[in-house]
N, C-alpha and C positions, 0 to 999 in steps of 0.2 A: 509603537515599539519603544519610543523614547520614554513615555510615561512608565512602561513596564520596567525599563532600565533604571529609572529613578527610584522605583519601589524596591528593586533588588540590590541596588548599590550599597546600602548600609549593612547588609547581611554579611557576617563573617563566614567566608568559605575556605576550606582547605581540602586536602585529599579525602578526608573523612569528616564525620561529625554532623552536628545538628544544623549547621548552616547550609550544608548540602541538602539535607532533608527539607528544610524550610524553603529553599530555592525551588526544589522540585514540587513542593506542595503548592506554591504560588503559580508555577507554570501549569500545574494540573488543574487550576481553575479555568484554563483556556483550552487545554487539549487533554484527551484521556490517556495520560502518560502512566505507565506502570512503574512502580518503584520496586527495585530489587536490592537485596542485602546479601553481601558475601562476607563470611566471618573473617576477622583478623587471623593472621597466621596461615591463611589458605595459600597454597603454592600455585602460582600462575606462570607456567613456563619456568624461566630462570629467576623469577621474582617472588617475593612473599608479601602479601598484603600486611601493612604495618598495623600497629595498634590504632584504635580510634583516638582522635585528639579533639578536645573541646577546650575553649578558653572563655573565661568570664570577665577578666580584667587584667591589666598590666600597666605598670607605671614606674618611673624613676622620680623620686621626690627628694627635695632638700630636707634639712633637719627640721625646718618649721612646717613641713607637710605640703609645701608647694610642689605641684607636679610639673616637672620640666619636660618630661616625655610622657604622653598619656594615650594609651590605647583607645580610650573613649573619644578622643579627638580625631584619630585616624588609625584604622585597624592595621595599616602597614607598619606601624611603629614596633610591632613585635615580630621577631623571626618566627616564621611558620614552624609549628611542631616543637616550640620551645618547651623544655622541661619546667616544672613548677619551681619557683624561687621565692624566698621571702627572707631578706637579710639586709645588712648594712655593708656597703662597699666604699672604699676610697675611690676617688676618680681614677687613680692609677690602676686599681684592681678592676675597675669597670671598663676601661678602654678596650681591652681585648674582646669584649662582648658587644661593642658598638660598631655599627655599619653606616657609612655615609658616602656620598659621591662628591669628591672634591671638584670635579669638573662641572657638576650640576648642583651648586651649593644650596639651591632652594627646593630640591626634590628629595623626597623620602624614598629610598630604594626598596624594592621588594626582594626579600631574602628568605630562603627556606632551608630546613635541614630535616628532611623526612626520614632518612635512613641512618643517621648518625646522631646520637644523643648530645644535645647542647642547648644552650639558651642564649638569647641575645635581643638587642633592640636596634631598630633602624630609625634614623633621624636625619634631618637636613644637616649639611655640613656647617651651615651657619649656627644651628642649634649646638652642634658638637663643639665648635670653637668657643661658644659662649658659656660652656660649663666651667664653673669655677672650682679650683682645688677644694677638697673637703670630703665629707662623708655623705653618702646618699642611701636612702631607703629604696631597695629594689624589690618589686613584687611582680611575679607572673603567676596569676591564679588560673592555672591550666590543669588538665588531667589527661593522662595517657592510660588507656585501659583496654581490655579485651572488648571488642565491639564488632564493627563491620564497615565495609566500604559500600556506599550507596550509589546507585546509578539509575537513570530513567530510560525507558524504552517505549517506543510506539511503533507498531507494525501495521501498515495499511495495505491490505490486499488489493491487487489490481486484476486486470484481465489475464495477465501472464504471471507465472510464478517467478519469472526473472525479476531481479530487484535492483533498485537504485538505493545506494547507502549514503546516509547523511549523518555526520558526527560532529559534536561540539563539546566544549569543556565547561565544567561548572566547579572549578576548584580554586579560583583566584579571588582574593579579597580586594575591594576598593579600587578596581581598575575597570574602566568603561570599555575601551576599545579591545584590549587584549582579552578581556574576559567576557563581558556581558553582551557585546555586539553579536557574537555567535549564537548564544541561547535565545535572545529575543528575536533574531531573524529566523532561526529555525522554528521557533514557536509560531511565528506568523506564517511561515511556509507550510507548516503542518495544517494550520487552519485552511489555507488555500487549497492544499492537496485534498483535504477531506471534503471540500465543497465541489469537487469536479470529478468527472470520470477519469480513471487512471488506466493507462495501457499497462504500465509496469506496477509491481508491488514496491512498497517503500519501507525501508528499515531506518528509523530515526533513533539516535541515542544521545543522551546527555550524560557525560562521564567526567570523572577527574582525569587530568592529563596523564599519559604514560601508563601508570598502574591501572587506570580504568580501562584503557583500550586493550591492554594485555589481559585483564580479567575478562572483558567481554569476548575477546578472541578465544580465550581458553574454553569458553562455554559454547561458542557459536561458529567456530572456524570452518568445520566441515560443510555446514549448510551455506555459509557465506561463499566459500570457494565454489560451490555448485551453482549458486543462484546470482550472485552480484555481478552485474555487467559494467557498472560504473559507480564510483563513489566520490564523495567530497568531504573534506574536513572544513569547517567554517570557523574562521578566527580573524580578528582584527578587520571587521567589515564596516566600521561606523564612522571613519573620518572622511574628509572630502578631498584627499590629496591625489590619489591615483587608484587604479585597479590592477591586481596582480594575481598570479597563481604560482604554486610550487609544483613542478612536474613530477610524475612518477619516475622510477629509476631510468627508464629508457624512453620516456616521453612518447610512448607508442600505443597507449590505451585509448579506448573510446572516450574516457573522461578527459584525457589530455586533448584529444581532438576537439571536443565541444568547448572546453575552456579556452583554448587558443582561438577558436572561431568566434566566440562571443567577445573576447578581448579585441580581436581584429576589427570588430564593428562597434566597439564601445567608444563613446565620446570621451575626450580627455586623455591624460597620460596613462599608459598601460605598461606592464612589465611582466615578462615570463622568467621565472627563476628555475634553475636546474635543480634536480634532486640533491645535488651537492650542497644546496642551501636550505635543506630541510631543517625542521626544528620543532614541529608539533607532532600530533599523532599520526601524520602521514608516515613517520618513521616506522611505526609499528605495523601499520596496514600494508606497507610495501616491503617489509623485512623478509629475509630468507625463510622459506617454509610457509609464509603467509601469502605473499605475492598477490594481493588484491589490487584491482585497477582503481587506485584512489589518488586524487589530486587535492592539494590544499588551495582553497579560494580565499583571497584576502583583498582588502584595499591596500593600505600600507602594510607590507609584510612584517610579521613579528621580528623584532630585532632591528628593523630597518627605519624606525622613526625615533626621534630623541626622547619622547615621553615613555617609551616602552619600559615596562617593569619598574615604574616609579609612580609616585603620587600625582605626577603631571598627566598621567593617563586617566583623566577624570571626565566629568560630565560637561566640561567645556570643550574638550577635544572632540568628543562624539556629538553629532548634531542629527536632528530629524532628517535633514537632506542627505547627510552621509549614510544613515541607516537605510533610507529609501533607495539610494543608489546601490548599496550592498545587497539589499533584498532583491532588487531587480536583476542584478548581475547573476545571482544564484538561480533565480526564477527562470531567466533566459536559458541557462544551462539545462535546467530540468525540461523546459518546453522544447528545447532542441532535441533532447533525447527522446521525449515522447513523440515528436513528429518525424523522427529520423526513420523513414521507411524505404522500402524498395519499390520502385515503379517501373513499368515497361510501357513503351508506346504501343498503341493498338493499331497503328497505321503503317503500311509499308511506304517508305519514302516520306517526304515532308507533307504534313496535312495542309489542305487549303484553308488557312486560318480565317480568311475573309468570310467564308460561309458560316463560321461559328461566332462571328462578331469579334474576332481577335485581331483583325487587320483591316485597314481602310480598303474599301473596294475601289476607290479612285486613286490611281498610282500617281504620286507626285514626288519630286526630287526630295523634298524635306521629310517624307515619311518612308523613304526607301529602306532605311535600316532601323525602323521602329520595332518594338516588341522583342528585343534581344533576349530577355530573360525567358520568355515563353519558348522561343526557338531553341535556345541553348538547353533548356530543361528537356525538351522533346528529343534532342540529339543524344543527350547523355543518359536519359531514362531507358536503359537497355536491360533492366532486370538484374544487373550486376553492381551498379553504382548506387550506394545509398544516397539519401537526400543530402546528407552532410557532405559527402564527397562531391556531389554536383555543385552545391553551394560554394564550396571551397574552390572548385575549378573555375567557376564562372564569376567569382568575386562578389557574390551577393550574400546577404545574411540569410540564414536558413529560415527565419520566420517569414521573409518575403517569398522565398522559393516555395515554402510550404503552402502559402496562400494561393500561389499560382497552381501548384500541384492539385490542390483541392478543386480549383475551378476546372482544370483539365480533366480531372476524374469525373466531375459532374457532367462534362460534355462528352464523356466516353473516349477521350483522346489518350487517356492513361488508364492502366489497371494496376492495382496493387499486387505485388508479389508477397505472399504471406510466408515468412520463414517459420520453421519449427519453433515452438515455444515450450 
């Protein structure tokens, strides 16, 4: 995953354009992702897909041609969706078009202007303070034209037509945690899902943030409302600080339950954010009239770490260990959903566990209260409590409870209740 991130990091991505297509092409080397194009100007609910934007170069140079701000050195140097510019400006004229962070003087901020025409440059505050009075050559070699918004989709059928929905963004340049941790982890998860039997079907999408989710919903909302039983947006999953989630509006969906459960049994610091702290595409998936059961999964939540939306969100912030932890977090949520079934005890009263090899046949004080998970599972497996409810009630991770459920199923002490699919 980290090697894939290193390969994708230099590619310039925005809401639209060739960088998005190149990113999807590289991901397509690993998974059979379908590329879809939606024309500029298309109305998607209350929004309109903007013109396609591509950029070749951008810089601010002194009179002798020395570049003091250079897009080729860091793609964050240009304001996203900047209009083309080629001219000479005094420093005083240039200042309104410059963006820096006084409190983070060594960070280049990430700034965009997708829906209002303007141009600008982002630079460290130290760079900005070092600019000398004089005249500067300003070039932004960009193009805004009728084109399309591009996104990727992968549909994996399972035994059931009910779906698990997974979404991530491919629209940020030169940021490792906020941008690329989601796509590289989702690509790895797609390979894992394709390699195993699937109880549920899976809908995986790689989209530009906000306008991409709205575009996708405008084309697929009816079928998603019918089929999706749980969904997750994947973002900021590559650092090593903590694990977190952003709940759905009422924190009462199956996706909320499994995310909380996995976090409760996750080593290290964890945090559950309310929907009032939303910030990514969970906004759209949980909005009025959409109301999908979607939760955001993160390590450090977007906006909650100092490197967020700056050049400090780089390949040093994200690590192989961080990505592995993020991957395993999402994987456990999926495994929990796949194993969350209804079981019912096949015996009246408590089974004699000893004759099944589940309890010592010699009664000693030290084993008087052994096998609590098995006993508790048998008590609450009444055909009405799903496995997740039982795991939550008895304080055990669902993956442990599921392992015992399979053993009891083999011994004939449980039977599975199959709901309508």
